[in-house]
C-alpha positions as CSV (number, residue, x, y, z in Angstrom):
1,M,-164.6,-119.0,-1.2
2,T,-165.5,-120.9,1.9
3,S,-167.5,-119.1,4.7
4,I,-168.1,-120.3,8.2
5,L,-170.4,-118.6,10.8
6,G,-169.4,-119.0,14.4
7,I,-171.9,-118.5,17.2
8,S,-171.7,-118.2,20.9
9,A,-175.1,-117.8,22.6
10,L,-177.5,-118.3,25.5
11,Y,-175.0,-118.2,28.4
12,H,-173.0,-114.9,28.5
13,D,-172.0,-112.3,26.0
14,S,-173.6,-113.8,22.9
15,A,-171.7,-113.1,19.7
16,A,-171.2,-114.1,16.1
17,A,-168.1,-114.2,13.9
18,L,-167.7,-114.8,10.1
19,I,-164.6,-116.6,8.8
20,V,-164.0,-116.4,5.1
21,D,-161.2,-118.6,3.7
22,G,-159.6,-118.8,7.1
23,E,-159.7,-115.0,7.7
24,I,-161.7,-113.4,10.4
25,R,-163.9,-111.1,8.3
26,A,-166.3,-109.8,11.0
27,A,-167.2,-110.4,14.6
28,A,-169.4,-108.6,17.1
29,Q,-171.3,-109.1,20.4
30,E,-175.0,-109.0,20.4
31,E,-175.1,-106.4,23.3
32,R,-173.8,-103.7,21.0
33,F,-176.9,-103.9,18.8
34,T,-179.6,-104.5,21.5
35,R,-178.0,-102.1,24.0
36,I,-178.5,-104.8,26.7
37,K,-175.2,-105.2,28.6
38,H,-173.8,-108.8,28.4
39,D,-176.9,-109.8,26.3
40,H,-177.0,-113.6,26.3
41,D,-179.9,-114.1,23.9
42,F,-179.5,-115.6,20.5
43,P,-177.2,-113.2,18.5
44,K,-179.6,-112.5,15.6
45,N,-178.4,-108.9,15.1
46,A,-174.7,-109.8,15.3
47,I,-175.3,-112.6,12.8
48,D,-177.1,-110.2,10.4
49,Y,-174.2,-107.8,10.7
50,C,-171.6,-110.4,10.0
51,L,-173.4,-111.7,6.9
52,R,-173.9,-108.1,5.6
53,E,-170.2,-107.4,6.1
54,G,-169.3,-110.6,4.2
55,G,-171.8,-109.7,1.4
56,M,-173.7,-113.0,1.8
57,T,-177.0,-114.6,2.9
58,P,-177.4,-117.6,5.2
59,A,-177.9,-119.8,2.2
60,G,-174.4,-118.9,1.0
61,L,-172.7,-120.2,4.2
62,D,-170.7,-123.4,3.9
63,A,-170.9,-124.2,7.6
64,V,-172.1,-123.0,11.0
65,A,-170.2,-123.7,14.2
66,F,-171.5,-123.4,17.8
67,Y,-169.0,-122.8,20.6
68,D,-169.9,-125.6,23.0
69,K,-171.9,-128.8,23.4
70,P,-175.3,-128.0,25.1
71,L,-176.2,-131.6,25.8
72,L,-172.9,-132.2,27.6
73,K,-173.4,-129.0,29.6
74,F,-177.0,-130.1,30.4
75,E,-175.5,-133.4,31.7
76,R,-173.2,-131.5,34.0
77,L,-176.2,-129.4,35.2
78,L,-178.3,-132.5,36.0
79,E,-175.5,-134.4,37.7
80,T,-174.7,-131.5,39.9
81,Y,-178.3,-130.9,41.0
82,L,-178.7,-134.7,41.7
83,A,-175.6,-134.6,43.7
84,Y,-176.9,-131.8,45.9
85,A,-180.6,-132.8,46.0
86,P,-182.9,-131.8,47.6
87,R,-180.9,-128.6,48.0
88,G,-180.9,-126.5,44.9
89,L,-184.5,-127.1,43.9
90,S,-185.2,-123.4,43.5
91,S,-182.1,-122.9,41.3
92,F,-183.1,-126.0,39.3
93,M,-186.6,-124.8,38.7
94,K,-185.3,-121.4,37.6
95,A,-182.9,-122.9,35.1
96,M,-185.1,-125.5,33.5
97,P,-187.5,-123.3,31.5
98,L,-184.6,-121.7,29.5
99,W,-183.0,-125.1,29.0
100,L,-186.2,-126.8,27.9
101,G,-187.3,-123.8,25.8
102,Q,-184.0,-123.0,24.0
103,K,-180.7,-124.4,25.1
104,L,-181.4,-128.0,24.4
105,F,-182.7,-127.3,21.0
106,M,-179.8,-125.3,19.5
107,P,-180.1,-126.6,16.0
108,R,-183.7,-125.3,15.9
109,E,-182.6,-121.9,17.4
110,I,-179.9,-121.6,14.7
111,D,-182.3,-122.5,11.9
112,R,-184.7,-119.9,13.2
113,G,-182.0,-117.3,13.6
114,L,-180.9,-117.9,10.0
115,G,-184.5,-117.5,8.7
116,D,-184.7,-121.2,7.9
117,S,-182.8,-120.6,4.8
118,Y,-179.5,-122.3,5.8
119,K,-179.4,-126.0,4.8
120,G,-175.7,-126.9,5.5
121,P,-174.1,-128.7,8.5
122,I,-174.0,-127.4,12.0
123,Y,-171.0,-128.3,14.1
124,F,-170.7,-128.2,17.9
125,T,-167.3,-127.8,19.4
126,L,-166.2,-128.2,23.0
127,H,-166.2,-125.0,24.9
128,H,-162.5,-125.0,25.9
129,E,-161.6,-126.3,22.4
130,S,-163.3,-123.1,21.1
131,H,-161.3,-121.0,23.6
132,A,-158.0,-122.7,22.7
133,A,-158.7,-122.3,19.0
134,S,-159.5,-118.6,19.4
135,A,-156.2,-118.2,21.2
136,F,-153.8,-120.2,18.9
137,F,-155.1,-119.8,15.4
138,P,-155.1,-116.0,15.2
139,S,-151.8,-115.8,17.1
140,P,-148.5,-115.0,15.3
141,F,-147.0,-118.4,16.4
142,D,-146.4,-121.5,14.3
143,E,-146.5,-123.5,17.4
144,A,-147.3,-122.6,21.0
145,A,-148.6,-123.9,24.4
146,V,-152.2,-123.0,25.0
147,V,-153.9,-122.4,28.3
148,T,-157.6,-121.7,28.9
149,L,-159.1,-120.6,32.2
150,D,-162.7,-119.6,32.8
151,G,-165.7,-120.3,35.0
152,V,-166.9,-123.5,33.4
153,G,-167.6,-124.8,29.9
154,E,-169.4,-128.2,29.8
155,W,-167.3,-129.8,32.5
156,T,-163.9,-128.2,32.0
157,T,-162.8,-125.1,33.9
158,T,-159.1,-125.0,33.1
159,S,-157.1,-126.8,30.3
160,F,-153.8,-126.8,28.6
161,G,-152.5,-128.2,25.3
162,V,-150.5,-127.5,22.3
163,G,-151.1,-125.7,19.0
164,R,-149.1,-126.7,15.9
165,G,-149.8,-125.8,12.4
166,N,-153.5,-126.3,11.8
167,R,-154.2,-128.3,14.9
168,V,-154.9,-127.6,18.6
169,K,-154.8,-130.5,21.0
170,L,-155.8,-130.2,24.6
171,L,-153.8,-132.5,26.9
172,K,-155.0,-132.0,30.5
173,E,-157.9,-130.3,32.3
174,I,-159.4,-129.3,35.7
175,R,-163.1,-130.0,36.0
176,F,-166.1,-128.4,37.6
177,P,-166.7,-127.5,40.4
178,H,-163.1,-126.6,40.9
179,S,-162.7,-123.3,39.0
180,L,-160.4,-120.3,39.2
181,G,-163.0,-118.2,37.3
182,L,-165.8,-119.2,39.8
183,L,-163.5,-118.5,42.7
184,Y,-163.0,-115.0,41.4
185,S,-166.7,-114.6,40.8
186,A,-167.5,-115.7,44.3
187,F,-165.3,-113.0,45.8
188,T,-166.8,-110.5,43.2
189,Y,-170.2,-111.4,44.6
190,Y,-169.0,-111.2,48.2
191,T,-167.4,-107.8,47.8
192,G,-170.7,-106.4,46.4
193,F,-170.1,-106.4,42.7
194,K,-172.1,-108.1,39.9
195,V,-170.9,-111.5,38.9
196,N,-169.8,-111.9,35.2
197,S,-169.3,-108.1,34.9
198,G,-167.7,-106.8,38.1
199,E,-164.6,-109.0,38.2
200,Y,-162.5,-106.3,36.6
201,K,-163.6,-103.9,39.4
202,V,-162.2,-106.3,41.9
203,M,-158.9,-106.4,40.0
204,G,-158.8,-102.6,40.0
205,L,-159.6,-102.4,43.7
206,A,-156.8,-104.8,44.7
207,P,-153.9,-102.3,44.8
208,Y,-155.7,-100.3,47.5
209,G,-155.6,-103.3,49.9
210,E,-153.2,-105.6,51.6
211,P,-153.3,-109.3,50.8
212,K,-153.9,-110.3,54.4
213,Y,-156.4,-113.0,53.6
214,C,-154.1,-115.0,51.2
215,D,-153.2,-117.6,53.8
216,L,-156.8,-118.0,54.9
217,I,-157.9,-118.7,51.3
218,L,-155.1,-121.2,50.7
219,E,-155.6,-122.9,54.1
220,K,-159.3,-123.2,54.1
221,I,-160.8,-122.7,50.6
222,M,-158.2,-123.7,48.0
223,D,-155.7,-126.6,48.0
224,L,-153.2,-125.3,45.5
225,K,-150.5,-127.7,44.1
226,E,-147.1,-126.8,42.8
227,D,-148.2,-127.5,39.2
228,G,-151.0,-125.0,39.4
229,S,-153.8,-127.6,39.8
230,F,-156.2,-126.9,42.6
231,W,-159.2,-128.2,44.6
232,L,-161.9,-125.9,46.1
233,D,-163.7,-126.8,49.3
234,Q,-167.4,-126.6,48.1
235,S,-168.7,-126.1,51.6
236,Y,-167.7,-122.5,51.3
237,F,-169.6,-122.0,48.0
238,N,-173.2,-122.1,46.8
239,Y,-172.9,-121.9,43.0
240,C,-173.5,-125.7,42.5
241,Q,-176.9,-125.7,44.0
242,G,-178.0,-122.2,45.0
243,L,-178.8,-118.8,43.7
244,T,-175.8,-117.1,45.3
245,M,-172.1,-117.7,44.9
246,T,-171.0,-118.1,48.6
247,S,-172.3,-120.0,51.6
248,R,-172.8,-119.0,55.2
249,K,-169.6,-120.8,56.0
250,F,-167.8,-118.4,53.6
251,D,-169.5,-115.5,55.4
252,R,-168.3,-116.7,58.8
253,L,-164.8,-117.3,57.5
254,F,-164.5,-113.6,56.4
255,G,-166.4,-112.1,59.3
256,G,-169.9,-111.2,57.9
257,P,-172.3,-111.3,55.0
258,P,-171.5,-110.0,51.5
259,R,-171.3,-106.2,51.0
260,P,-174.7,-104.9,49.7
261,P,-174.3,-103.6,46.1
262,E,-173.7,-99.8,45.9
263,S,-173.1,-99.6,49.7
264,K,-170.0,-97.9,51.1
265,M,-166.7,-99.6,50.3
266,T,-164.5,-100.5,53.3
267,Q,-160.9,-101.6,53.8
268,K,-162.1,-105.2,54.2
269,E,-163.3,-105.3,50.5
270,M,-159.9,-103.8,49.4
271,D,-158.0,-106.4,51.4
272,L,-160.2,-109.2,50.1
273,A,-159.6,-108.0,46.5
274,A,-155.8,-107.8,47.1
275,S,-155.8,-111.3,48.5
276,L,-157.8,-112.8,45.8
277,Q,-155.8,-111.2,43.1
278,K,-152.5,-112.4,44.6
279,V,-153.9,-116.0,44.8
280,T,-155.1,-115.8,41.2
281,E,-151.7,-114.6,40.0
282,E,-150.0,-117.4,41.8
283,V,-152.2,-120.0,40.2
284,M,-151.5,-118.4,36.7
285,L,-147.8,-118.4,37.3
286,R,-147.7,-122.0,38.6
287,I,-149.8,-123.2,35.6
288,S,-147.6,-121.4,33.1
289,R,-144.4,-122.9,34.6
290,H,-145.9,-126.4,34.6
291,V,-147.2,-126.0,31.0
292,H,-143.8,-124.8,29.9
293,E,-142.1,-127.8,31.5
294,E,-144.6,-130.2,29.9
295,T,-144.5,-128.7,26.4
296,G,-141.0,-127.2,26.1
297,L,-142.4,-124.5,23.8
298,P,-141.2,-120.9,24.0
299,N,-144.6,-119.2,23.2
300,L,-147.9,-119.2,25.1
301,C,-151.5,-118.5,24.0
302,L,-154.2,-117.6,26.5
303,A,-158.1,-117.5,26.4
304,G,-161.0,-117.9,28.7
305,G,-162.5,-115.2,31.0
306,V,-159.6,-115.4,33.4
307,A,-157.2,-114.4,30.6
308,L,-158.8,-110.9,30.8
309,N,-157.0,-110.5,34.1
310,C,-154.3,-108.2,32.7
311,V,-152.4,-107.9,36.0
312,G,-152.0,-111.7,36.0
313,N,-151.0,-111.7,32.3
314,G,-148.4,-109.1,33.0
315,R,-146.8,-111.2,35.7
316,V,-146.9,-114.3,33.5
317,L,-145.0,-112.3,30.8
318,R,-142.5,-110.8,33.2
319,E,-141.9,-113.7,35.6
320,G,-143.0,-116.7,33.7
321,P,-140.8,-118.9,31.5
322,F,-142.3,-118.1,28.1
323,K,-140.6,-115.9,25.7
324,E,-143.8,-114.5,24.1
325,I,-147.4,-114.6,25.0
326,W,-150.5,-113.8,22.9
327,I,-154.0,-113.4,24.4
328,Q,-157.3,-113.5,22.5
329,P,-158.7,-110.0,22.9
330,A,-162.3,-111.4,23.2
331,A,-161.1,-113.9,25.7
332,G,-164.5,-114.6,27.2
333,D,-167.4,-116.5,25.8
334,A,-167.8,-114.0,22.9
335,G,-164.4,-115.1,21.5
336,G,-165.7,-118.7,21.4
337,A,-167.6,-117.8,18.2
338,V,-164.3,-117.1,16.5
339,G,-162.7,-120.2,17.9
340,A,-165.6,-122.5,16.9
341,A,-165.5,-121.3,13.3
342,L,-161.7,-121.8,13.1
343,V,-162.0,-125.3,14.6
344,V,-164.3,-126.2,11.6
345,W,-162.0,-124.5,9.1
346,H,-158.8,-126.2,10.3
347,H,-159.9,-129.4,12.1
348,V,-163.0,-130.4,10.1
349,M,-162.1,-129.1,6.7
350,G,-158.4,-129.7,7.1
351,K,-157.4,-126.3,5.8
352,P,-153.7,-125.3,6.3
353,R,-152.7,-122.4,8.5
354,S,-149.9,-119.8,8.2
355,A,-149.3,-117.7,11.2
356,A,-150.1,-114.0,10.4
357,K,-148.0,-111.1,11.5
358,P,-148.5,-109.2,13.7
359,D,-151.5,-111.6,14.2
360,G,-154.7,-112.7,12.5
361,Q,-157.0,-110.6,14.6
362,A,-156.9,-107.4,12.5
363,G,-156.4,-105.3,15.6
364,S,-159.8,-106.7,16.7
365,Y,-161.5,-103.9,14.7
366,L,-164.1,-106.4,13.4
367,G,-167.4,-104.7,14.1
368,P,-169.6,-102.2,12.1
369,D,-168.0,-99.1,10.6
370,C,-168.8,-95.5,11.7
371,T,-169.1,-93.4,8.5
372,A,-169.5,-89.7,8.1
373,A,-172.6,-90.3,5.9
374,D,-174.4,-92.3,8.7
375,A,-173.3,-89.7,11.3
376,K,-174.6,-86.7,9.3
377,K,-177.9,-88.5,8.7
378,Y,-178.5,-89.0,12.4
379,L,-177.1,-85.6,13.5
380,D,-179.3,-83.8,11.0
381,S,-182.3,-85.7,12.3
382,V,-181.8,-84.3,15.8
383,G,-180.8,-80.8,14.9
384,A,-177.2,-81.3,16.1
385,K,-174.5,-78.7,15.3
386,Y,-171.3,-80.1,13.8
387,R,-168.2,-79.3,11.7
388,E,-167.0,-81.7,9.0
389,F,-163.3,-81.9,8.2
390,G,-161.9,-82.6,4.7
391,A,-158.6,-84.0,5.9
392,D,-157.6,-86.2,8.8
393,G,-154.6,-84.1,9.7
394,E,-156.9,-81.0,10.3
395,L,-159.3,-83.1,12.4
396,W,-156.5,-84.6,14.5
397,R,-154.9,-81.2,15.2
398,E,-158.3,-79.7,16.3
399,A,-159.0,-82.8,18.5
400,A,-155.4,-82.6,20.0
401,K,-156.0,-79.0,20.9
402,L,-159.2,-79.8,22.7
403,L,-157.4,-82.6,24.7
404,A,-154.6,-80.3,25.6
405,E,-157.1,-77.8,27.0
406,G,-158.4,-80.4,29.4
407,K,-161.4,-81.4,27.4
408,V,-162.8,-84.9,27.4
409,L,-163.4,-86.3,23.9
410,G,-165.6,-89.1,22.6
411,Y,-163.9,-90.8,19.6
412,C,-165.9,-92.9,17.3
413,R,-164.1,-93.8,14.1
414,G,-163.7,-96.9,11.9
415,R,-164.8,-100.4,12.7
416,M,-166.0,-101.2,16.3
417,E,-163.8,-103.4,18.5
418,F,-164.6,-107.0,19.1
419,G,-164.1,-107.9,22.8
420,P,-164.6,-106.0,26.1
421,R,-161.9,-103.3,25.6
422,A,-162.2,-100.0,23.7
423,L,-159.1,-99.7,21.5
424,G,-159.6,-96.3,20.0
425,A,-162.5,-96.9,17.7
426,R,-165.2,-96.5,20.4
427,S,-163.2,-94.7,23.1
428,I,-163.5,-91.7,25.5
429,I,-160.1,-90.0,25.7
430,G,-158.4,-87.3,27.8
431,D,-155.0,-85.8,28.7
432,A,-153.1,-88.3,30.8
433,R,-151.0,-85.4,32.2
434,N,-154.0,-83.8,33.8
435,T,-154.1,-84.5,37.6
436,K,-157.9,-84.2,37.7
437,M,-158.7,-86.3,34.7
438,Q,-159.2,-89.6,36.5
439,A,-161.8,-88.1,38.9
440,V,-163.5,-86.2,36.1
441,M,-163.9,-89.2,33.9
442,N,-165.0,-91.5,36.7
443,L,-167.6,-89.2,38.3
444,K,-168.8,-87.0,35.5
445,I,-168.4,-89.2,32.4
446,K,-168.6,-92.8,33.5
447,F,-170.7,-92.3,36.6
448,R,-168.8,-95.0,38.4
449,E,-166.6,-95.7,41.5
450,S,-163.7,-93.2,42.0
451,F,-161.1,-96.0,42.6
452,R,-161.4,-97.4,39.0
453,P,-158.2,-96.9,37.1
454,F,-157.9,-95.8,33.5
455,A,-155.7,-97.2,30.8
456,P,-153.3,-95.4,28.5
457,S,-153.2,-95.5,24.7
458,C,-149.6,-95.1,23.7
459,M,-148.0,-94.9,20.3
460,E,-146.3,-98.3,19.8
461,E,-143.0,-96.7,19.0
462,R,-143.0,-94.8,22.3
463,V,-144.1,-97.5,24.7
464,S,-140.7,-98.1,26.3
465,E,-140.3,-94.4,27.0
466,Y,-143.4,-94.5,29.3
467,F,-143.5,-98.1,30.6
468,E,-141.3,-101.0,31.6
469,L,-142.5,-102.9,28.5
470,D,-140.4,-103.8,25.5
471,R,-143.1,-105.1,23.1
472,P,-146.5,-104.2,21.7
473,S,-149.6,-104.6,23.8
474,P,-152.3,-103.8,21.2
475,Y,-155.3,-105.3,23.1
476,M,-154.9,-103.7,26.5
477,L,-154.4,-107.1,28.1
478,L,-151.0,-106.5,29.8
479,V,-150.3,-104.4,32.9
480,A,-146.8,-103.0,33.1
481,P,-145.0,-100.7,35.5
482,V,-144.7,-97.0,34.6
483,A,-141.1,-96.2,33.7
484,R,-139.1,-95.3,36.8
485,G,-137.9,-92.0,35.3
486,R,-141.5,-90.8,35.1
487,R,-142.5,-91.8,38.7
488,K,-142.9,-89.2,41.5
489,P,-141.5,-90.4,44.8
490,M,-144.0,-90.3,47.7
491,T,-143.4,-88.2,50.7
492,A,-143.2,-89.7,54.2
493,E,-146.8,-88.6,54.9
494,Q,-148.1,-90.0,51.6
495,E,-146.4,-93.4,52.4
496,K,-148.6,-93.6,55.5
497,L,-151.8,-93.3,53.5
498,F,-154.1,-96.4,53.5
499,G,-156.8,-97.7,51.3
500,I,-158.8,-95.3,49.1
501,D,-156.8,-92.3,50.5
502,K,-154.0,-93.4,48.2
503,L,-156.1,-92.3,45.2
504,N,-155.4,-88.6,45.5
505,V,-151.6,-88.9,45.3
506,S,-150.1,-88.0,41.9
507,R,-147.6,-90.8,41.1
508,S,-146.0,-89.8,37.8
509,D,-145.9,-87.2,35.1
510,V,-148.9,-89.0,33.5
511,P,-151.0,-89.3,36.7
512,A,-154.3,-90.0,35.1
513,I,-153.2,-93.4,33.9
514,T,-150.8,-94.4,36.8
515,H,-152.5,-96.7,39.3
516,V,-151.7,-96.5,43.0
517,D,-149.1,-99.3,42.6
518,Y,-147.3,-97.4,39.7
519,S,-148.8,-99.7,37.1
520,A,-150.9,-99.2,34.0
521,R,-153.0,-101.4,31.7
522,V,-151.2,-100.5,28.4
523,Q,-152.6,-100.3,24.9
524,T,-150.0,-99.7,22.2
525,V,-151.3,-98.2,19.0
526,N,-149.7,-99.2,15.7
527,R,-149.8,-96.8,12.8
528,D,-150.6,-99.5,10.3
529,T,-153.2,-101.4,12.3
530,A,-155.0,-98.3,13.7
531,P,-154.0,-95.4,11.5
532,K,-157.0,-93.2,12.5
533,Y,-156.2,-93.5,16.2
534,H,-152.4,-93.3,15.8
535,G,-152.7,-90.1,13.8
536,L,-154.6,-88.5,16.7
537,L,-151.9,-89.6,19.2
538,K,-149.2,-88.2,16.9
539,A,-150.9,-84.9,16.6
540,F,-151.3,-84.7,20.4
541,E,-147.5,-85.5,20.8
542,D,-146.6,-82.8,18.2
543,L,-148.6,-80.3,20.2
544,T,-147.7,-81.3,23.8
545,G,-144.7,-83.6,23.7
546,C,-146.8,-86.4,25.2
547,G,-147.2,-89.5,23.2
548,L,-150.2,-91.1,25.1
549,V,-153.7,-90.3,26.2
550,V,-156.2,-91.7,28.7
551,N,-158.5,-94.2,27.0
552,T,-161.7,-95.6,28.5
553,S,-164.7,-97.4,26.9
554,F,-167.3,-95.2,25.2
555,N,-170.4,-96.0,27.2
556,I,-172.6,-94.7,30.0
557,R,-173.2,-96.7,33.2
558,G,-175.1,-99.8,32.7
559,E,-174.9,-99.9,28.9
560,P,-172.5,-101.6,26.5
561,I,-169.9,-99.8,24.4
562,V,-171.5,-97.6,21.7
563,C,-171.9,-99.0,18.2
564,T,-173.6,-96.4,16.0
565,P,-173.4,-92.7,15.7
566,K,-176.7,-92.5,17.4
567,D,-175.4,-94.4,20.4
568,A,-172.3,-92.2,20.5
569,Y,-174.2,-88.9,20.3
570,R,-176.6,-90.0,23.1
571,C,-173.7,-91.0,25.4
572,F,-172.1,-87.7,24.6
573,M,-175.2,-85.7,25.5
574,F,-176.0,-87.8,28.6
575,T,-172.6,-87.1,30.2
576,D,-170.3,-84.2,30.8
577,M,-168.1,-85.0,27.7
578,D,-166.9,-81.9,26.0
579,A,-166.6,-82.9,22.4
580,L,-167.4,-85.8,20.0
581,V,-165.7,-87.1,16.9
582,L,-167.8,-89.2,14.5
583,D,-165.5,-90.2,11.7
584,T,-164.6,-86.8,10.1
585,I,-167.2,-84.9,12.1
586,L,-166.7,-82.9,15.3
587,C,-169.4,-81.8,17.7
588,L,-168.9,-79.4,20.6
589,K,-171.1,-79.8,23.6
590,E,-171.9,-76.1,24.1
591,E,-173.3,-75.9,20.6
592,Q,-175.8,-78.7,20.9
593,P,-179.5,-78.4,21.5
594,P,-180.7,-80.0,24.8
595,M,-181.5,-83.7,24.6
596,K,-184.6,-85.0,26.4
597,G,-183.7,-87.2,29.3
598,A,-180.0,-86.1,29.7
599,E,-180.4,-84.1,32.9
600,E,-182.6,-86.7,34.4
601,Y,-180.0,-89.3,33.7
602,K,-177.3,-87.3,35.5
603,K,-179.6,-86.7,38.5
604,K,-180.2,-90.4,38.8
605,F,-176.6,-90.8,39.9
606,K,-176.5,-87.5,41.9
607,L,-173.3,-86.5,40.1
608,D,-174.5,-83.5,38.2
């Protein structure tokens, strides 16, 4: 048995992954254990979990892999600051303590994190090599084109190559400071959202606007070539040398300073989001066409933070030249831990690879389990009231009944998902037919902006009945149109609505998951890969005739997705959720004793 620990750390979304004989045995982000969203610290807790899951100690590991090369990244940092000196001094002084204290001494940090008991080799892979490996090696393809798109690794921001057998080879790249990910983050900052976490909000906001700034972006900011390569005019940005993403020249171009966070949203932000999203999709489409021409391969694998742009992914699938695509569900930096370990397994150790079906990601259910024993232990400690079910079918029928009554249900069963999407193991779910469900979930459960769309979880065998999609989408990384037969035509008055006013128009017979452009971010649920979630959907269909539900991540505002029964129960009590499933246990809100801090939390957001 050969075991390799992969680590991504100290930049964004630190994580660990354990590969045993080429199989992804465990993987988790550090944030789930520390409860610090996007925790970038060394992933000590995630490592400890992976080793426990694998039944081993650090001394039993055969290799450790880190997902990028810190010295090369430091070189890029120094060269960039020197190029812009003396501008950027404050940013340089802010960055240096972390680099000189931790990032430059990664072998020491790894030794400490493993309790100084690991004596084997430590390998450092290139950042985009890690992304590419995380995309190809778990994919179901024997060979495929591979594209990686993110903010920046060491120097690379975009790359493409080929995966065949047990090798991934990158062929071409775009280098910093020209970055599609950083362009998206710049507009995220300018529209008032938090960089590295608010990008998906911009994507969700885009359908409310008109892409009226597209030409301005392509004329002034980005020189986009036919092959998808691009150049960014750095005079509009500040990320190379400053503490902000955009410059005053950027502000002048778009008519004013960035929107202050939490301030009122205007049509301008919606139009900017629509314009940015259209440009991003065009870049993704041009790159995919060029890569197909260069490689001649029918399949495509994607990774990197931009690969989480499920709207762009959907267009690449529908309009691009590739027959099939597969996207790493933990496409951001966290997934680099998986990729780095697989690079060592295949490239360094020379181990063969056989493409797994449906893939090698195990549904991305790679985190800690939620057991009834753990749940009861915690619930008893806080005096909670609950009912335990002896059979899954009985639990599913009761949960389905609650959903059909319009109740919102927390669902915490099985192993936690790896990656940013809740896939039915740590989810909050509701009835997609309910016209009020989107508003209830956004305002009373998630405490977030009303425009934010929700995704459906649909039984895999029913997906074509609800969406214009003819294949599985298990990781919620493809946006597809809602089936035309389910859409509701808009009246003449509704057609005239603009911006956020579009939100209150019911667009299909599953309105809670139908976005304003008749699209949905689809998760298909397979009965073999996710039996505990599929069983609930089947029970709901048996009761109502509807084979899908609303699915959103199980967390409260400002916190990561829940991990343990304690996290889940606290989230349940701190929101207006109606019921909670913890493995085979059901809690009803009206039966629970008050929890200290719950009412104060709701008042904080003035939504109670």
